[in-house]
C-alpha positions in Angstrom: 75.7 87.1 77.6 72.7 85.5 79.9 73.7 83.0 81.8 70.3 80.5 82.8 69.9 79.5 86.1 70.8 75.6 86.0 74.1 76.8 84.5 74.6 78.9 87.6 73.8 76.4 89.8 76.1 74.1 88.2 79.5 76.4 88.3 78.7 77.0 92.1 78.6 73.3 92.8 81.6 72.9 90.6 83.5 76.0 92.8 82.3 74.4 96.3 83.1 70.6 95.4 79.1 70.0 96.5 76.2 69.1 94.8 72.5 69.5 96.0 71.4 66.7 94.3 72.4 64.3 97.0 73.5 63.3 100.3 76.8 64.6 99.9 78.1 61.2 101.5 79.7 59.8 97.5 77.9 56.9 98.2 77.4 55.6 94.3 74.1 56.4 93.0 73.0 59.2 95.4 73.3 61.9 92.9 76.7 62.6 94.1 79.7 63.3 91.9 83.0 65.4 93.7 84.2 67.9 91.5 88.0 67.7 90.4 88.9 70.5 93.0 87.9 68.6 96.0 89.6 65.5 95.0 92.8 67.7 95.2 92.1 69.7 97.9 91.6 65.8 99.4 95.0 64.7 98.6 96.5 68.0 99.4 95.1 67.4 102.9 96.2 63.7 102.9 99.0 64.0 101.9 99.8 67.3 104.2 98.8 64.7 107.1 101.4 62.1 105.9 104.3 64.3 105.7 102.9 65.9 109.7 103.0 62.5 111.1 106.5 61.2 109.1 107.8 64.4 110.4 106.6 64.1 114.0 107.5 60.0 114.4 111.2 61.2 112.9 111.9 64.4 115.3 110.4 61.9 118.4 113.0 59.1 117.3 115.5 61.5 116.9 115.3 63.1 120.0 114.6 59.7 121.5 118.0 58.6 120.3 119.9 61.7 121.3 119.2 61.1 125.3 119.6 57.7 125.3 123.3 58.3 123.7 123.6 61.5 126.2 122.3 59.1 129.2 124.8 56.0 128.1 128.0 57.7 127.5 127.7 59.8 130.7 130.6 58.8 132.9 128.5 57.7 136.0 125.5 55.4 133.6 127.1 52.1 134.7 126.9 53.1 138.4 123.6 54.4 137.8 122.4 51.7 135.8 123.2 49.4 139.0 121.7 51.2 141.7 118.6 52.1 140.1 117.9 49.9 137.1 118.5 46.5 138.2 116.3 43.9 137.0 116.9 42.0 139.7 115.6 44.4 142.5 112.8 45.3 140.0 111.4 41.6 140.1 111.7 41.6 144.1 109.9 45.2 144.1 107.2 44.6 141.7 104.9 42.9 143.9 105.5 44.3 146.6 104.8 47.5 145.6 101.5 46.3 143.9 100.6 45.2 147.3 101.1 48.3 148.6 99.3 49.8 145.4 95.6 48.8 146.8 95.7 50.5 149.5 96.5 53.8 147.9 94.0 52.6 145.1 91.4 52.3 148.4 92.7 55.9 149.7 91.7 57.9 146.5 88.2 56.1 146.0 87.5 56.9 150.4 89.1 60.3 150.1 87.8 61.6 146.7 84.6 60.8 148.6 84.7 62.2 151.3 86.9 65.5 148.8 83.6 66.4 147.0 81.1 66.1 150.1 82.8 68.2 152.1 84.5 70.6 149.0 80.8 71.2 148.1 79.3 72.0 151.7 82.5 74.7 152.3 81.3 76.0 148.4 77.7 76.6 149.3 78.7 77.8 152.5 80.6 80.9 151.2 77.9 81.6 148.7 75.0 81.5 151.0 74.0 85.3 150.9 72.4 86.9 153.7 74.0 88.7 156.9 73.1 85.8 159.4 75.6 83.2 156.9 78.6 86.0 157.2 80.1 84.0 160.4 79.2 80.8 158.2 80.8 82.2 155.0 83.9 83.6 157.4 85.0 80.2 159.1 84.1 79.0 154.9 87.3 81.5 153.6 89.3 80.6 156.3 89.3 77.3 156.2 90.0 77.4 152.4 92.6 80.2 152.8 94.6 78.0 156.1 94.7 74.6 154.1 95.4 75.9 150.6 98.3 77.8 152.5 99.5 75.0 154.2 102.0 72.6 152.6 100.3 69.1 152.7 103.2 67.3 153.9 103.1 69.3 156.9 99.4 68.9 157.2 100.2 65.0 157.4 103.1 65.3 160.2 100.9 67.2 162.0 97.9 64.9 162.1 99.6 61.6 161.5 102.1 62.7 164.4 100.3 65.1 166.3 97.3 63.5 166.9 98.3 60.4 168.5 101.0 62.2 170.5 97.8 63.9 172.4 96.1 60.5 173.5 92.9 61.4 173.2 90.7 58.9 174.2 88.1 57.1 171.4 90.8 58.7 168.9 92.5 56.7 166.2 95.8 56.3 166.1 95.8 54.3 163.0 98.5 55.8 160.3 96.3 55.6 157.4 92.8 57.1 158.7 95.1 60.2 160.0 96.9 60.4 156.7 93.3 59.7 154.7 91.9 62.1 157.1 94.9 64.8 156.3 94.5 64.2 152.5 90.8 65.0 153.2 91.6 68.5 154.9 94.2 69.5 152.4 91.5 68.8 148.8 88.7 70.0 150.2 89.8 72.8 150.9 90.9 73.0 146.6 87.9 71.6 145.6 85.8 74.1 147.6 87.0 76.7 145.3 86.7 75.1 142.2 83.2 74.7 143.1 82.2 77.9 144.4 84.3 79.5 141.0 81.5 77.4 139.2 78.5 78.3 141.5 79.2 81.7 140.1 79.9 81.4 137.3 75.6 81.0 136.6 74.7 83.6 135.7 72.1 85.6 138.2 68.9 85.2 135.6 69.0 81.1 136.4 68.9 82.4 139.6 66.0 84.9 139.2 64.0 82.7 136.4 64.1 79.9 139.0 62.3 82.1 141.9 60.2 83.4 139.3 58.4 80.3 139.0 58.6 79.9 142.8 61.4 77.7 143.7 62.2 78.4 147.1 66.5 80.0 147.4 67.6 76.3 148.5 65.6 74.3 145.4 67.3 77.0 143.4 70.6 76.0 144.7 69.7 72.4 144.5 68.1 72.1 141.3 69.0 74.6 138.7 73.0 75.9 139.8 74.4 73.3 141.3 73.9 70.8 138.1 75.2 73.7 135.8 78.2 74.5 138.2 79.3 70.7 138.7 78.9 69.8 135.1 81.2 72.8 133.7 83.6 72.2 136.9 84.2 68.7 135.9 88.1 69.3 134.2 89.5 70.9 137.0 87.6 68.3 139.2 89.3 65.5 137.9 92.7 67.0 138.0 92.5 67.7 141.4 91.4 64.1 141.2 94.6 62.8 139.9 97.0 65.1 142.0 94.9 63.1 145.0 96.0 59.4 143.0 99.7 61.0 143.3 99.8 62.2 146.6 98.2 58.6 148.4 101.7 57.6 148.4 102.5 60.5 151.1 100.5 58.4 153.9 103.9 56.0 154.2 105.2 59.2 156.0 103.3 57.6 159.3 104.5 54.1 158.5 101.3 52.9 156.5 102.6 50.3 154.4 100.9 51.4 150.9 103.3 51.2 147.0 106.2 54.0 148.3 106.1 52.3 151.8 106.5 48.7 150.2 109.8 50.3 148.4 111.0 51.9 150.7 111.4 49.0 153.0 112.5 47.4 150.0 115.5 50.0 149.9 116.2 49.9 153.2 117.8 46.2 153.0 119.3 46.3 149.9 120.5 50.4 149.3 119.5 49.8 145.7 117.4 52.6 144.4 115.7 50.7 141.8 112.3 50.1 144.1 111.7 53.6 143.8 111.4 53.3 140.0 109.1 50.9 140.1 106.9 52.5 143.0 107.3 55.6 140.4 106.2 53.7 137.5 103.2 51.7 138.8 101.8 55.1 139.8 102.2 56.5 136.3 101.0 54.0 134.6 97.6 54.6 137.2 97.5 57.8 136.2 98.3 58.4 132.5 94.9 56.9 131.9 92.9 58.8 134.4 95.1 62.2 132.9 93.6 61.1 129.3 90.2 60.7 130.8 90.4 64.2 131.9 91.9 65.6 128.9 89.3 64.2 126.7 86.4 65.0 129.0 87.6 69.3 128.7 87.9 68.6 124.9 84.3 67.6 125.0 82.9 70.2 126.8 85.3 72.7 124.7 83.6 71.8 121.8 80.1 71.8 123.4 80.5 75.4 124.7 81.9 76.5 121.3 79.3 74.3 119.4 76.8 76.7 121.7 75.4 73.9 123.3 74.4 72.3 126.6 77.6 72.4 129.4 
């Protein structure tokens, strides 16, 4: 039996659920008519999505109810509720915690900018080529190894408590400035490794192509390598920024009145730990938008990489 070209085209369109005679969006009058097979597939896909959403909502609700029953039926729940979830102390602590949070936000902005600059300089120093830069590479590697290995809390104690003990002329003893310095020293080591990984991920042909066009090594690094490296490393950099935001609360060990210290003052007076819960929730509320933005940037970068686009 002979099949004409038109019949073959119609059968193929029916099997694939598409017609080449229209724009493909199903708008009236565009010549497109979805096949029954395609409509059935779309109905099945929507039904499966509804079932998945219902199952997820039900399982989440059951888990929440189960956890609630376990907690409220615990023998020590009444005492725990009074000590950690007092509405009276929450109302008292909230405005003071918010006032102290402004210090954490300022530390995040200033230290974040300083960390990016210092981390970039250290990363560039570690990637410099040539024997003449060997001492600089060694110093940069020693810096990153030391501060990545040193716990942040110990670094804060050394800087915040140790520097004033030296009684150096012209050196500040402000716990906010000293705490910010300690945060910058530690996080610069982590960010430097992120930048270095981005620089080394750029294929050597990029630098070679820049050199063949007449750019110097410095120009190739500035205009070709670094822009690509920074774009690739945006998600991990944002993750470090989220961690920095949380760790700004550690400056309270030197006496700086931030959100954590404001809560600690009320706890010391009342012997009720609800202010700590309030401070924790405030930090969580500040961190969640940053975390979701980081996830969005990461997903966007992954999609571009999967499609072969520029990062």
